[in-house]
N, C-alpha and C positions, 0 to 999 in steps of 0.2 A: 463437459463445458470447461471452459479453458479462461483464466482470468489472469491477472495482475494483483499483486499487492504491495502498499509500502507500509513496511513495520518500522516503528520508531519508538524512542526508548521510554516516552511519556505519553498519558493520554493528554496533557496538556497540548504538545506537539501533535498528537493525530488532530484534535480539535480545531488547533491553527492551521493545518494544511487542509483541513476540510473547509475552514470559511476561505482560504486562499482558491481552493478547487470551485468553490461554488459561485465566487466574483470572478474566477477566470471561463467561466461557462460550461466546466467538465462536470459530468455526471458521474459519479462513486456512491459509495455505500460505505458505510463505517460496521465493520464484522470483529467478531471474537479471531483473534490470529489463532490459524492451525496450528495446534500441538506440535507436528512436524516441522513448525519453521524454529522450534528451540530458542527465540528471541523475543525483546520487546517485553509491551505493557498489558500485553493482554488485548489490544485494541487495536485493527489496523485498515487503513483506506482500501478499497476494493475498488479497481478500475479495469477498464477496456486495456486489452496489453498494446493496441497502438498507439495510447495515449500516453507510452512511459515517458520518451522522451522531454514531454511536455509537463508531464508530473516532475521528471527532473530537475526541470528549470525552475519550476516554480520552488523547490524546495530550497535550490542554491539561492534563489531570491530572498528566500525566506530568513537563509543562514541555518536551515535546517540538514543541509546536505553532510556533514557530518555525524549526523543521528538519526539515519536512515539507512534500511536495507530493501531490497526489492526482492520480489519471488512472483516464479508464473506458479499457479496452480491447475492442476488439470483433475477433475473429477472422473473416474472411470467407475461409473457405477457404484461397488461398495469401497471401492479403494481410491486413494486420491496420492497424489504427485504432488511433491512440494520442492521446486529447484530455483535455486538465488542465482540471479542473473543480473 
C-alpha cells in the first residue's frame, strides 16, 4: 500500500488542514505519524499521492506551507519505507 502524508508542526495545524481538505472535498485520514518520519507533532494527514499538488495548494492558501513536510509511505508487509517528497 502506497500513500502520502502531510506532517505538520502542531496538532492545531493538522486539524486546520483537515478542515480545509474537508471543505475542498478531498478524502483524508488523520493518523499517527510514522516514527521513521522523525518530525512533527505525532499526527499526520494521510491522503492519496495524486492529490499532493492540491494539498500543497491548500497549505499555501492557509499559510501552512512553511510548517508542513510531505512524505511518501510504502507498506511492504512487515517493513515500511518513508521518503520525503
